[in-house]
N, C-alpha and C positions, 0 to 999 in steps of 0.2 A: 502493499498499500504504499500511497503519498506521505511520504514523513508527518507533516501537517493533520493529512485526515486520519491517520491513526493516533496522534498525540490529541486530537480533538472528540474521538473517542473512545481513548483510554479515558481523559478528564471527565465524559459524561459518564461513563461505569462508575468514575471511583465515586462521582456527585451525591448516585442514585444510593452504592454501598452505604452513604456516609451521614443518608438522611434514612435510612430503612428502608427504599423500597427496591425491591428486586432488580439490578442491571438488566438491562435491554440492550446489544445484546452482553450474554453472562463474559463473565471475566473468565480466564483458564483456571482452572478449576485448582492449579496449585495456586495461583494466585488469591483466586476465594477464599480458601483455607488459610493463607498467611493472611488477610485483611481479618477474617474473625476474629484467629489470634491476636493479632495486635490491637484489637480493638478492645478486647478483653483485658490485655494491659494498660489502657490506658496510654496511648501515646497520642501526644496532642500531633495531629494531623497537619496541622501547620508550621510544625517548628520541634517537633520531637522531642526527647529527654535532654536536656540539659546535664550534663555531666566533665569534669574536671577531666584532665587527661594524665594517665599512669606519671608518676615519677619515671626518670630517664634509671633511674636506678632498679625499679620495678620492670620496665621495659627491658632492662635488661640480663636481671633476672630469670624473666618469661624466655626471654629468649634463650640462654644458657641452657634452660629446663626444655626445649623444647624439640624433639626430636626433625622438627621441620628445616632445621640450623644445618643437617648436614645434609640436607638435598638444596638448599638456597641454590646454590650454584648450576644446581638442576634447573630449575627454574627461570633463573635469571639471563642464561643461555638461550633459553626457549624462547624469554617472551619479552625480555627489556627493550631488545634492540628492535622488534617487530608493533611492539606497545608503543614505544617511542615515533618508532615509524607513520605509526598511525596518530598519534594525537592521543595516545590513553594513556594507563602511568597503570602499574603491576603493582600489588596489594596482597600480603599475605598475612593471615590473621590467626590466634590459636583458637582451639576448641572453645574459649569463652566467646569469642566475635572479639577477642580486642586487636586492634591491628598494631602487627610486629613490623613489618617494613614495609616500604615503599618506595620505587623507583618508576620514571619514567618521564615524558614529557616533562619540560621545565613550566611550561607556561597553562599545562594543565593539571601540574602540582600545585600552582597557586590558584586556580579557581576550585580546589581540590581543598584547601583551606581553608575559603571560605566556606563549605559546608561544615565542618571537622569531621574531614577525611581525611585523617592524621596521623601519625605511630602516637601510639598511646589513647588514641581514642576507643569507646565502645560503639561497636557496627553490628552489635546483636538485635534479632526480630523488637524483641522489648524494651530498647533502647529508642531504636531509629526508626521503628515499622520494618515493611518490606523491604528487601533489598537483598544485592548480591553476595552479600556476607553472609550476614546473621539467618537468611531464608534457606540457604543450602546448609546451613547448620543442624535447621532442622527436619527438610526435609532427606538432608544426604545423600541428594541427588545431583548434579548440576542444574545449571537455571540460569535462566537470563533473563533479566528484569528491567524492562524498558518504558522508557517514560512515565506518563503516568501508573502506571503497575507499579513505583514507589508511592507509599503510605504518605511519606512527609511532601506537601507538594513544591519547599525547595528542591526536593531531587526530579524533580523533572523535565528536569532540560538534559539530565544523563541516562546513558544507557551501563548497565553490569553486566560484567558472565562471569558467575564464580561455580568454583566445582569443588566438592570436598578432597580433603584427601585422609587416609586411612591409615594406619598403620599393620601393613600385613604380615604386623610378628604377633599382636595380641587384639586384632579388630579393633583398636582405640582411635576414635574420631581423632586426628590432630588438628585438621583447621583446614582455614579453605582457603586459595588460589582464586586472585579475582583481577579482570580483566574493567578496566572502567573507562571513560571518557565521555564527554558532548556528544548528545544524541545524532548532530549531523556527521559526525563520526563513523557510525553503525557499523558495522557486517555481518551480515547472515554469517558465516563462518568461524563467528569468533567463540562463538559456545563452545565449540565442534574442535577449534584447536585449544580453547584452557583444557576443556574435560579430555585431549590426548597428554599433556604437559601434565595433568595433576597424576596420569597414569602412570607417564615416564617416572614420576617423582617413585610413587609406589614400589615401581619395577626399583630403582638407584637402593634403596630401603631395605625390598627383599632380598636383594645382592649381597646387600651388607650383611643380613640376616645369615644365607646363604654361609655365608663366610667366615663367622662366628662361631656356624653350628660344625663344623669342619676341623677349626681350630679347637675347639672342645674336646672334640671325638678323638681328636688325637692323643690330646693326653688323658682320657677317661680312659681308654682300650685298653691298658695295660692295668688299671686300677683294679676294671670288671674282672679282670683273669685271676685275682687272686681272691675275689667276692666269692662265696658263695651261696646261695638260692636266688631268689630273686630280687632285682638290682635293676636301675637305671638310672642313666645321666640326662639330668634337659637342662637346660639353659636357663637362663632366669625369666623368661617367659612361659616356662615349660615345657621346649621343643625341645624332644628327645634328640639324643646325638649318637646313642648307644647306650646297649640293652644286654642281662644274660639273664639266664633263666624262667623266659616269660616271653608270650607271643611280643613284638617291639607293639607301641601305639605311638602316633605323626605326636599327641603331643597332651602333657599332663596337665592338669588346669590347679595352679601353685594360687594357694589362698593372699590376699594383700597382703600380709603380714608374717611371709614365710622364712622359716629360722633355721639352726643348724640347731641339734637334738630329736626330741621324742615328736614327732606331728602327727596327728589325724587327716587324712586321704578319702572325702567318698568313694576314688577308686580302687584302694588298697586297703585299706583302715591304718592300721597302726602302722607308722612307719618310723624308721630312723634317718635323720638329715644331716651331710657333712657337705662343706663347700667345697667347689672345686674351683679351680682359674676362668672364671666365667659363665658357673655354672654349678648346679648341684648332684650329689650323689646321691638317693634315695633307696634306701633299702626296705623291701617289706617287711614285717619285724615277725610276721604271723599269724594264722586264723582264730588264734585262741584269745588273742588281744580285741581282732577284729572283731568278735563275735560281741563280746562285751560295748561294743563302740556304736549302737545302731543307733542313727539319729531320732530324735521326735519332734522337730519341727521346722517349717522352712517359711521365711519370712522374704516376699517376692518386694522389691522398693522400686517403686514405678515412679517415686516422688521428684524425683533429680533430673530437669533435662538433658538428655543423650548421655546420663548415665545411670540404666539401669543395674541391676544388681541382684540376684541369688543367694543367700545366706542359711547353711546350713547347721542344727544346732544337735549336740546331742552330748551324752556323760562324757562324750571324752572330750570337748570341745565344742567350738565351731570352725565353719571355713564359708570366707565368701569369695564369689568372681564376680564381676560385669557380666553383663551381658549382650548378645548381640540384637541389634533391631528384631531380627526375625526368631531366636529363642526367646528376646523379651516379650513378645507377640502370646507363644506357644505357650508357653508359662502360664501367660493372663488367662488365656482361654479354659485354660487346663486348669484354674483356680475359681473361675467361674464355672465348671461340669465338675464336680468334686464324684462325680458317677462314673465319669470316665466318656472318650469320644472314638468314635473312630478313623481309621485315616481320614477316610471317604468325608466324615462332618469335618476334619480337622482342616480338609482342603477347602471344604464350603466357608470356614468361619476365617479362612484367612485371605482368600483369593479367590472366595467366593466361584470358585468350579469344584463339583466332585472327583471331578477326574484325573488331579493332581495328587493323586497317592504316591506318586514314587516319590518326588519332592518332596511331601510333609514327611513319609518314614525314613528318606535318609537325613533330613534334620532330627527324626526324634532318635533316631539312629545315634547322632554326635552328641545328643544330651543324656539321654540314657548310658554312653560311657563315661558321663562325667558325674552324673545324679540314678545311678543304677540302684541303692538302696532307698529312693525317696519315690522314685519315678516308676510304674507299671506298666505294663502294656498285653493289649487285647483284653478291653479295649485299653486306650493308653491316659493314666491316669496316674495322681497323686496318690502314695500308699496311703489306705484306709485309717494306719496307727498313725500316720504325721499330721501332726496339726497346720495348719497352713496360712500364711497371715499375708495379705496382700497392701501397701504402705500409697496409696495414690496420691500423685500430685491436689494441691488445694482448690487446683483453676481444670473443673471435667475437663476441658478444650483442650489442657497442657497433658492429657494421657496419651501417651508414647504420639506424639502429634506427627512422625515421619509415618506414622501407618495407616495405607488405606483397606487393611483388611476389614469386613464388614463387623465380625463382635467390636472391635474395637470403637468403630468408628457407633457404633451402636451405644458404646456405654458410656461415649463421647454427650452422645445426645438424649441418652435417658442416664444419666448416672446412678439413680436409685434401682 
């Protein structure tokens, strides 16, 4: 469409949405969902929420703590030159939506300063509404936000294309890489380009991870030769480098506060843990201790945005693990249906397609490898003697906001 005509149409859609009228034509589904979330946050459509910038010390602390620092050269080499030539800028945020790096065309950087689009600023949806940084953090999908699709009116002269970057080592959302610029310089291929570069950054992280696992394998192999019984060497994210006395597993989910000593793990029961350079040696103690350590409670915490977790507790202690978006959806549905769901029912609950049973069975198999003692099957369900608690967000609209699953959408619309 003509740029002016498209902008006029989008502004009319936004005005209708702000007035509580059904926009005609309707906005894109992801934009409509974002506007609804932002209205719930109380963001000012004419100015957003004004918040101070992070201090230079805090910006530097976040930069050093972020794995994105490892792939910043990849992002720069691929994006900055192109962004500069197209009169755009590249920004990189962390998982909270805080802008940590920004480079590109000098004149556009000055215009961005006027919008508060600068290093140390908060560009989450809850702060500045629908945008190419905060909205992909919620949806976990690449997204372009064009002109008046931005919730705040001062951003309407801009177009933004952002793609999330996920750590392949643990599935954790690290942040978003975004290319933004004046509306007149928008190109339809920008989103595809940014998405490709985000995948390139993830591939670089994966390559670094595989090299680290190989180094650990070299160290662990002679150690495991001397160890009797069942044991394995894992890196700090739980990825297996070497194993003896048991079938190999790709990854061992580790508690958040993993340490040397005796640790109870749902996968194996009681284990003895010793440090290795770059990882851990895990020895299974035995079935006797395992039998006395059955879990009695599961807490599914969905209250924090983008950081969902499951905690398993029993007499032997507790164990917690962060969840992927799909596993959070599946466990939530099973918590709603304590009597159980068949693969076809779960496929309908998640995909609105009861024929997608192969996908469901594969995901449930991964879950049960880590939660075998609390998850039963035929049908899939939480074990009857386990107490299940679900911690939901205070705002029903913030329940798994990335999810398009019918069961989750229904819970948002009818929270009681």
